[in-house]
C-alpha positions in Angstrom: 20.5 247.6 -39.7 20.7 248.2 -35.9 23.8 250.1 -35.1 25.2 251.1 -31.7 23.7 254.6 -32.2 20.1 254.7 -33.5 17.1 257.1 -33.5 14.1 256.2 -31.4 10.8 258.1 -30.8 12.4 259.4 -27.6 15.5 260.6 -29.4 19.0 259.2 -30.3 20.5 256.5 -28.2 24.0 254.9 -28.2 24.5 251.3 -27.0 27.4 249.0 -27.0 28.5 245.5 -28.1 28.0 242.5 -25.8 29.4 239.0 -25.3 27.6 237.7 -28.4 29.0 238.7 -31.8 26.3 240.3 -33.9 24.2 241.5 -30.8 24.0 245.1 -29.6 23.0 246.0 -26.1 21.4 249.1 -24.8 21.6 249.3 -21.0 20.1 251.6 -18.4 17.4 253.2 -20.5 15.2 255.4 -18.4 11.6 254.4 -19.3 9.8 256.4 -16.7 10.2 258.9 -13.9 8.4 258.9 -10.5 8.5 260.7 -7.2 8.3 258.8 -4.0 4.8 257.1 -3.8 3.8 258.7 -7.1 2.7 256.8 -10.2 5.2 256.7 -13.0 5.2 258.9 -16.0 6.5 257.2 -19.2 9.5 259.0 -20.7 8.6 260.4 -24.1 11.7 262.5 -25.0 15.3 263.1 -24.0 17.8 265.7 -25.1 21.0 264.8 -26.9 22.3 261.3 -27.4 21.3 258.9 -24.6 24.4 256.9 -23.4 23.1 253.3 -22.9 26.5 251.6 -22.3 26.0 251.0 -18.6 23.2 249.5 -16.4 21.1 252.0 -14.4 20.6 252.0 -10.6 18.5 249.3 -8.9 15.6 250.1 -6.6 16.5 250.5 -3.0 16.1 247.2 -1.2 17.3 245.6 2.1 20.7 244.5 0.6 21.5 248.2 -0.2 22.1 248.8 3.5 24.3 245.9 4.5 27.1 243.7 3.2 25.3 240.8 1.7 28.5 238.7 1.6 28.7 238.9 5.4 25.2 237.6 6.1 25.1 233.8 6.3 21.4 233.4 5.5 22.0 235.4 2.3 25.0 233.4 1.2 23.5 231.0 -1.2 21.7 233.4 -3.6 24.5 236.0 -3.2 27.1 233.4 -4.2 25.0 232.2 -7.1 23.8 235.4 -8.7 25.7 238.4 -7.3 29.1 237.6 -5.9 31.8 239.9 -7.2 29.2 242.3 -8.7 28.7 246.0 -7.8 25.2 247.5 -7.8 24.1 251.1 -7.4 20.8 251.8 -5.6 18.6 254.9 -6.0 15.0 256.0 -5.9 15.6 257.0 -9.5 15.6 253.3 -10.7 13.2 253.0 -13.5 15.6 251.6 -16.1 15.3 248.8 -18.7 17.9 247.0 -20.8 17.6 245.8 -24.4 19.6 243.3 -26.4 18.9 243.0 -30.2 20.5 241.5 -33.3 22.8 243.9 -34.9 21.4 243.1 -38.4 17.8 243.9 -37.3 16.0 246.9 -38.6 12.7 248.7 -37.9 11.2 246.5 -40.6 12.4 243.3 -39.0 9.4 243.0 -36.7 11.2 240.5 -34.4 9.3 239.0 -31.4 10.1 240.6 -28.0 10.6 238.9 -24.7 10.3 241.3 -21.7 11.4 239.8 -18.4 10.3 240.8 -14.9 12.6 239.7 -12.1 11.6 238.1 -8.9 12.7 238.6 -5.3 9.6 238.6 -3.2 8.7 242.1 -4.3 11.5 243.3 -2.0 14.7 242.5 -3.9 16.4 242.0 -7.2 17.0 243.9 -10.4 17.1 243.4 -14.2 20.9 242.9 -14.5 22.1 240.3 -12.1 24.5 237.7 -13.4 21.9 235.3 -14.8 20.2 238.1 -16.7 23.4 239.7 -18.0 23.3 239.0 -21.7 20.3 236.7 -22.7 21.0 234.4 -25.6 17.6 235.1 -27.2 18.8 237.7 -29.7 21.1 235.1 -31.3 17.8 233.2 -31.9 16.0 236.2 -33.5 14.2 237.6 -30.4 14.7 241.0 -28.9 15.4 240.8 -25.1 14.3 243.3 -22.5 14.8 243.3 -18.7 13.4 245.9 -16.3 13.7 247.4 -12.9 10.7 248.4 -10.7 10.3 249.8 -7.3 10.4 247.4 -4.4 9.4 247.0 -0.7 8.1 250.2 0.9 9.1 252.2 -2.2 6.9 250.1 -4.5 4.0 248.9 -2.4 3.2 251.2 0.5 -0.5 252.0 1.2 -1.8 255.0 3.2 -5.1 256.8 3.2 -3.3 260.1 2.4 -2.0 258.6 -0.8 -5.4 257.3 -1.8 -6.7 260.8 -1.2 -4.1 262.1 -3.7 -4.7 259.7 -6.6 -8.0 258.0 -5.8 -6.2 254.8 -5.0 -2.8 253.7 -3.7 -0.2 251.0 -3.6 1.1 248.8 -6.5 3.6 251.5 -7.6 6.0 248.6 -8.6 3.3 247.0 -10.8 2.5 250.4 -12.4 6.3 250.6 -13.1 6.0 247.3 -15.0 3.1 248.7 -17.0 5.1 251.8 -17.7 7.9 249.7 -19.1 5.5 247.8 -21.3 4.1 251.1 -22.6 7.6 252.4 -23.3 8.3 249.2 -25.2 5.1 249.5 -27.2 6.1 253.0 -28.4 9.9 252.4 -28.9 10.8 248.8 -29.5 10.3 249.1 -33.3 13.4 251.2 -33.5 15.3 248.3 -32.0 13.9 245.8 -34.5 11.1 244.5 -32.3 7.4 244.0 -33.0 5.2 245.9 -30.6 2.4 243.6 -31.5 4.3 240.4 -30.5 5.6 241.0 -27.0 5.8 238.1 -24.5 6.0 239.0 -20.8 7.9 236.6 -18.6 8.7 236.4 -14.9 9.9 234.1 -12.2 8.8 233.9 -8.5 7.5 237.3 -7.6 8.0 238.2 -11.3 5.7 235.3 -12.2 3.1 236.6 -9.7 3.5 240.0 -11.4 2.9 238.5 -14.8 -0.2 236.8 -13.5 -1.5 240.1 -12.1 -0.8 241.9 -15.3 -2.7 239.1 -17.1 -5.9 239.9 -15.1 -5.6 243.7 -15.0 -7.9 245.8 -17.0 -5.0 248.3 -17.6 -2.9 246.0 -19.7 -5.0 245.3 -22.8 -2.9 245.2 -26.0 0.4 245.5 -24.1 1.5 241.9 -24.6 0.5 238.9 -26.6 1.8 235.9 -24.6 3.0 235.1 -21.0 5.5 232.9 -19.3 5.4 232.2 -15.6 8.1 230.2 -13.7 7.7 229.1 -10.0 5.1 231.6 -9.0 2.0 231.8 -11.3 -1.0 229.6 -11.2 -4.3 228.8 -9.4 -4.5 228.4 -5.7 -6.7 229.9 -3.0 -4.0 228.9 -0.5 -1.7 231.6 -1.8 -3.4 235.0 -1.5 -1.5 237.4 -3.7 -3.3 240.7 -3.0 -5.4 242.1 -0.2 -7.7 245.2 -0.5 -5.5 248.3 -0.2 -7.4 249.7 2.8 -6.6 246.5 4.7 -3.0 247.4 4.5 -3.3 250.8 6.1 -2.7 249.7 9.7 0.6 248.0 8.9 1.9 250.9 6.9 0.7 253.4 9.5 2.8 251.5 12.0 5.8 251.8 9.7 5.2 255.5 9.5 5.1 255.8 13.3 8.3 253.8 13.7 10.0 256.2 11.2 9.0 259.1 13.5 6.8 260.8 10.9 3.5 262.5 11.8 2.6 263.5 8.2 2.9 262.1 4.7 5.1 265.1 3.7 7.6 264.2 6.5 7.5 260.5 5.5 8.3 261.4 1.9 11.5 263.2 3.1 13.1 260.6 5.3 16.1 258.8 4.0 15.7 255.5 2.3 17.8 253.8 5.0 15.5 255.1 7.7 12.4 254.1 5.7 13.7 250.5 5.2 14.8 250.2 8.8 11.3 251.1 10.1 9.7 248.7 7.6 12.0 245.9 8.6 11.3 246.5 12.3 7.5 246.4 11.7 7.8 243.2 9.7 9.6 241.6 12.7 6.9 242.9 15.0 4.1 241.5 12.8 5.5 238.4 11.0 2.1 237.3 9.9 1.5 240.4 7.9 3.7 239.4 4.9 0.8 239.9 2.5 0.8 243.5 3.5 4.1 244.1 1.8 3.3 243.6 -1.8 0.5 243.9 -4.4 -2.9 244.9 -3.3 -6.4 245.1 -4.8 -6.5 248.8 -5.5 -9.8 249.1 -7.5 -7.8 250.3 -10.5 -4.9 248.0 -11.6 -6.4 245.0 -9.7 -10.2 245.0 -9.1 -10.3 241.4 -7.6 -7.8 238.7 -6.8 -6.1 237.0 -9.7 -7.6 233.6 -8.7 -11.1 235.0 -8.8 -10.4 236.7 -12.1 -9.0 233.6 -13.7 -11.8 231.3 -12.4 -14.3 233.6 -14.1 -12.3 233.6 -17.3 -11.2 237.3 -17.1 -7.5 236.6 -17.7 -6.0 237.5 -21.1 -6.9 234.9 -23.7 -3.3 234.4 -24.9 -0.9 231.4 -24.9 0.9 230.6 -21.7 3.9 228.7 -20.6 4.0 227.7 -16.9 6.3 225.6 -14.8 8.4 225.0 -11.6 11.5 223.2 -10.4 11.8 219.9 -8.5 13.4 221.5 -5.4 11.2 224.6 -5.5 9.6 226.4 -2.7 6.8 223.9 -1.6 7.4 221.9 -4.9 4.2 220.0 -5.3 2.1 223.1 -4.4 3.9 225.3 -7.0 3.8 222.5 -9.6 0.0 222.1 -9.1 -0.6 225.8 -9.3 1.0 226.1 -12.7 -0.6 223.0 -14.1 -4.0 224.0 -12.9 -3.7 227.4 -14.7 -3.0 225.6 -17.9 -5.8 223.1 -17.4 -8.2 226.0 -16.5 -7.2 227.7 -19.8 -8.2 224.5 -21.6 -11.5 224.1 -19.7 -12.4 227.7 -20.6 -11.8 227.2 -24.3 -8.9 229.7 -24.3 -5.7 229.5 -26.3 -3.3 226.6 -25.7 -1.0 226.5 -22.7 2.2 224.5 -22.0 3.4 223.2 -18.6 6.9 222.2 -17.7 8.8 220.6 -14.9 12.5 221.3 -14.4 14.6 218.8 -12.5 18.2 219.3 -13.6 20.4 218.6 -10.6 22.8 221.5 -11.0 26.5 220.6 -10.8 28.7 222.0 -8.1 26.7 221.1 -5.0 23.8 218.8 -3.7 21.0 221.4 -3.7 19.3 220.0 -6.8 17.0 222.0 -9.0 16.4 224.8 -6.4 14.0 227.8 -6.8 15.4 230.1 -9.6 17.9 227.5 -10.8 16.1 227.2 -14.2 16.9 230.8 -15.0 20.4 230.1 -16.0 19.0 227.7 -18.7 16.2 229.9 -20.0 18.5 232.9 -20.4 21.4 230.9 -21.8 23.8 232.6 -19.4 25.6 229.5 -18.0 29.0 231.0 -18.7 28.3 233.7 -16.1 27.8 231.0 -13.5 30.5 229.7 -11.1 29.3 226.1 -11.5 31.2 223.5 -13.5 28.6 223.3 -16.2 28.8 220.3 -18.5 27.9 219.6 -22.1 24.6 218.3 -20.9 23.9 221.6 -19.2 24.7 223.6 -22.3 22.6 221.3 -24.4 19.6 221.6 -22.0 20.0 225.4 -22.1 19.9 225.4 -25.9 16.8 223.2 -25.8 15.0 225.4 -23.2 15.9 228.7 -24.8 14.8 227.4 -28.2 11.4 226.3 -26.7 11.1 229.8 -25.2 12.0 231.8 -28.3 9.8 229.6 -30.5 7.0 230.4 -28.1 7.7 234.1 -28.2 7.7 233.9 -32.0 4.4 232.0 -32.5 2.8 231.0 -29.3 3.9 227.4 -29.8 7.3 226.2 -28.3 7.7 223.3 -30.7 10.2 223.2 -33.5 12.6 221.1 -35.5 14.8 218.9 -33.4 12.9 219.3 -30.2 10.9 216.8 -28.1 7.3 217.4 -29.0 5.8 219.5 -26.2 2.1 218.7 -25.8 -0.2 221.5 -24.5 -2.4 220.8 -21.5 -5.9 220.2 -22.7 -8.9 217.9 -22.3 -7.6 214.3 -22.6 -3.9 215.5 -22.4 -2.8 216.0 -18.8 1.0 215.5 -19.1 3.7 218.2 -18.7 7.2 218.3 -20.3 10.0 217.3 -18.1 13.2 219.3 -18.6 16.5 218.3 -17.1 17.5 214.8 -16.0 15.4 213.1 -18.7 13.6 214.5 -21.7 10.1 213.2 -21.5 6.5 214.0 -20.8 5.3 213.0 -17.4 1.8 212.5 -16.0 0.1 214.2 -13.1 1.8 214.3 -9.7 -0.3 213.2 -6.7 0.1 215.5 -3.7 0.0 212.4 -1.5 3.2 211.1 -3.2 5.3 214.2 -2.4 6.6 216.1 0.6 7.0 219.9 0.7 10.7 220.1 0.9 11.9 217.9 -2.0 10.4 216.4 -5.1 12.5 213.4 -6.2 13.0 212.2 -9.7 11.4 208.8 -8.7 8.3 210.5 -7.4 7.5 212.2 -10.8 8.3 209.3 -13.0 5.6 207.8 -15.3 
């Protein structure tokens, strides 16, 4: 039986109870250490009993340096996911959180869902309101959320750094791999099955999952993948440029920070670093692709689209989808569906596509980007919105699909609408929200890029 204090390969750890009876949480577990612009080292041991009763610090990010509540353009997502919460920020931010059934044991071999948060590779953490207490352990699945380095902390590229390690950039992605490696070694102590890990992400987290799925460094680290509003196939959305192409941008950031050497750059305050980065972004607004993942000849040897088109992505089951009022809705929808179809055309394992269109109660913003997370995580009680019985029923349906998928690679189960995989002769996706049904393909000509209406996606 999992108790609040257990022994792991790293040493003893003490967790705490959570909002669900019969579920134990272990928060703020340090899974790796890393200096500034150094690759992470996975934690193998700690001394004494690790106190895992509180969340760890988040990566530094822009909101660490201003009052988010006072910035109008940040109001929507702040009010939705972070209002009233307090967050600590630090360069020492490589922490993960685990929720597991209290009656699990190392022999339970429960499936594991590891979630990578979004935020444009510049914001977010693994314990915002919508992630705080996934319902999955009540359905027999161990839940894990993680932090990783963001913005200039996680993705800076300079020739001096390449000279040190043979490559540079992608520190945030290497953090994600370090978390997966820590889970492989330790999750059995929490009742999880290291051989049955599903990696899931939304937005930049979905892009991260896709990059992990084509990386040569991630073999045997996970068995299934879920991507929401960010993964898929499209040459219109470059995810990563070669790392040396990013040098000029980051050298300008270094100049703005007043640093003439890498050693000096490593010593400046996070506030000064982020200020210089923000100023250079404003000066070069078209250089947005220079702020995130890169092709580093190590973790990423080519673009994810090139890798997938040549069949190099992991041959595992996938779940993919988007929301009706997403960022460029038909574009994101088509990306996800095309990935599933490409899987089928290449003879790989089955993939399942969804479309989420629940018009969330409380305002007129519809099924906006990230809105589905409340439902997948089953954390509706953490939300300010006047959720209805319909919302709770939808969340139970979605979390059951998800945990079934984590368990077997097939989301279907008793009492659920049959979810058909995308394959030759079967081109429909499952509609989740306003009406439980399968729907056919969506023509780009029928849709605009600001809103996808229910009528437009009907049969």
